[in-house]
C-alpha distance (Angstrom), angle and dihedral (degrees) to the residues before:
residue distance angle dihedral
I1 . . .
G2 3.77 . .
I3 3.80 125.1 .
V4 3.77 121.6 -162.5
R5 3.78 120.8 -165.0
D6 3.78 131.0 -176.8
I7 3.82 104.9 -129.6
T8 3.83 95.1 176.6
D9 3.81 92.0 109.4
K10 3.78 91.7 48.3
K11 3.82 92.5 50.8
H12 3.80 89.4 48.1
A13 3.81 91.1 50.3
D14 3.80 91.1 48.5
E15 3.79 91.0 50.1
L16 3.80 91.7 49.9
R17 3.81 89.9 49.2
N18 3.79 91.7 50.6
Q19 3.80 91.5 47.6
F20 3.79 91.1 50.5
I21 3.84 93.4 49.8
N22 3.79 92.2 46.5
S23 3.79 90.7 49.3
A24 3.78 91.2 45.4
S25 3.77 92.3 50.9
K26 3.82 91.1 54.8
E27 3.80 103.0 33.1
I28 3.83 101.9 33.6
L29 3.78 107.3 28.9
G30 3.83 94.8 53.6
P31 3.81 97.2 51.9
L32 3.81 90.6 38.8
S33 3.80 89.5 56.5
L34 3.83 90.0 51.1
I35 3.80 91.0 50.2
G36 3.82 90.4 50.2
E37 3.81 92.1 50.2
A38 3.84 91.9 48.1
I39 3.82 91.1 50.5
L40 3.80 91.8 46.5
R41 3.83 90.9 50.2
L42 3.79 90.1 49.9
K43 3.77 90.2 48.2
N44 3.81 94.2 49.5
K45 3.79 100.0 39.2
E46 3.80 104.1 35.1
Q47 3.80 101.7 29.9
D48 3.83 94.4 115.1
N49 3.81 93.2 47.0
L50 3.82 97.4 51.7
P51 3.80 123.9 92.9
D52 3.82 114.1 -112.7
S53 3.83 92.4 -109.0
I54 3.81 90.9 54.1
K55 3.82 92.1 45.5
H56 3.79 88.5 57.3
V57 3.79 92.0 49.9
V58 3.82 91.9 48.1
D59 3.81 90.8 50.8
I60 3.83 90.9 51.2
A61 3.82 92.1 46.4
H62 3.82 91.2 50.4
T63 3.81 92.7 48.6
N64 3.79 92.8 47.7
S65 3.80 93.0 47.4
L66 3.80 89.9 54.5
R67 3.80 90.9 48.1
L68 3.83 92.5 49.8
Q69 3.83 90.8 49.0
Q70 3.78 90.2 51.1
L71 3.81 90.5 48.1
M72 3.79 90.7 53.4
H73 3.82 91.0 48.7
D74 3.81 89.6 49.8
L75 3.82 91.6 50.5
I76 3.78 91.0 51.3
E77 3.79 91.6 47.6
I78 3.80 92.6 49.4
Q79 3.78 90.1 49.5
N80 3.80 91.7 51.9
I81 3.78 91.9 48.7
S82 3.81 94.3 47.6
K83 3.81 96.1 48.3
D84 3.75 115.6 111.3
D85 3.80 93.2 -156.2
A86 3.79 127.7 67.9
S87 3.78 118.0 -59.5
F88 3.81 92.3 -131.4
R89 3.78 127.1 56.9
F90 3.77 107.3 -164.0
E91 3.78 124.2 -167.0
T92 3.79 136.3 162.0
T93 3.78 113.4 -112.6
P94 3.83 140.7 153.7
V95 3.78 109.6 -85.6
L96 3.82 101.2 -150.9
P97 3.87 96.4 66.9
L98 3.82 89.8 48.9
V99 3.79 93.4 52.9
E100 3.80 90.9 45.0
E101 3.80 89.8 53.1
V102 3.81 92.3 50.4
V103 3.81 90.3 51.2
R104 3.83 90.8 47.7
R105 3.81 93.0 49.9
N106 3.81 91.9 49.9
K107 3.81 98.9 43.1
T108 3.82 91.0 104.1
F109 3.80 90.1 51.3
G110 3.82 88.6 53.9
D111 3.80 90.3 47.7
I112 3.82 89.8 57.4
Y113 3.80 88.8 60.5
Q114 3.84 93.9 34.4
N115 3.79 92.2 -117.6
K116 3.80 133.2 126.4
A117 3.81 138.2 -161.1
S118 3.78 132.4 -139.9
I119 3.79 128.5 -167.5
N120 3.82 125.2 -136.8
A121 3.81 115.2 -175.6
S122 3.80 122.8 -176.3
A123 3.84 88.1 -146.4
D124 3.82 135.8 8.8
D125 3.79 95.9 -138.6
L126 3.83 102.2 58.3
T127 3.81 113.0 133.1
I128 3.79 133.3 -162.5
H129 3.80 134.5 -163.0
I130 3.79 106.2 -134.1
D131 3.81 148.8 127.2
I132 3.81 98.8 -93.0
T133 3.82 96.6 -153.8
R134 3.79 92.8 53.1
F135 3.81 91.1 43.3
Y136 3.82 89.7 56.0
Q137 3.80 91.2 48.1
A138 3.80 95.8 47.9
L139 3.83 97.2 44.6
A140 3.81 91.8 43.3
Q141 3.79 90.9 53.6
L142 3.79 92.1 48.3
L143 3.82 92.5 46.8
Q144 3.81 91.8 47.9
Y145 3.82 90.4 50.3
A146 3.84 89.8 51.1
F147 3.81 92.0 48.9
K148 3.78 92.2 47.9
N149 3.81 96.7 46.9
S150 3.80 98.5 43.7
P151 3.81 125.1 89.2
A152 3.78 116.7 -105.1
D153 3.84 116.8 -79.1
T154 3.78 92.8 28.5
L155 3.82 117.0 150.2
L156 3.81 108.8 -147.7
D157 3.79 112.8 -147.5
I158 3.81 112.7 -146.4
R159 3.80 108.6 -164.8
I160 3.80 125.4 -164.1
N161 3.77 119.7 -170.6
E162 3.78 141.4 147.4
E163 3.79 122.7 -118.5
R164 3.80 124.3 173.8
S165 3.81 92.6 -14.5
R166 3.82 91.1 -51.5
V167 3.77 127.1 111.2
N168 3.82 113.7 -131.6
I169 3.81 121.5 -159.2
S170 3.80 115.7 -171.2
I171 3.78 136.4 169.6
H172 3.82 118.3 -143.1
F173 3.76 124.8 -171.1
N174 3.79 131.8 174.7
N175 3.81 89.5 -9.3
R176 3.78 91.2 -90.6
S177 3.77 138.6 112.5
L178 3.79 125.4 -116.1
S179 3.79 117.0 -94.0
D180 3.82 119.9 -123.2
E181 3.81 89.2 -102.3
Q182 3.83 91.8 51.2
R183 3.80 90.8 49.3
K184 3.80 89.6 52.2
N185 3.81 90.4 48.0
L186 3.82 90.1 49.2
C187 3.80 91.0 54.5
E188 3.81 90.2 49.1
H189 3.81 89.8 47.2
F190 3.80 91.7 55.8
S191 3.81 92.2 43.0
S192 3.80 92.3 54.3
A193 3.78 91.5 46.2
T194 3.83 96.9 54.5
């Protein structure tokens, strides 16, 4: 006995679902992260100056923002697990426009902590072979960590150079290395963001 089914509608629905989750990860998770950081900063810096009723609202808003961020991360993870195709989509692309876009998207995050970022590239035509979505996520997380853990009015120096046929991207701030505690916090930051 043979059974033939038309799965065109199912494929279309799957494609729409994937498009929505991809769009949500870029258009919702970024602003949601900024909102969470702004609420956390308000909670930490102005806690003593807020009326009790407002303190309660701020606590609820902070908790809910963390829950929504986790929900978005879970949706992305479920999508990656359920995909039939490869988890990574590599392509060769110029690196400078990608880094510029990450800095542009996270400018508001830097403004929250009164910090800025500049880009110094050894050449404009350097290319990399990467999964663009994951590149955005990783560099954004690293840049946000640097903004958050730098004193106010810090100018982060993002350097792009080629060494032995490899493109290096590094973030320098205050001309100093991370302490052991900051390195541990950075690992925890990336763990909580994946």
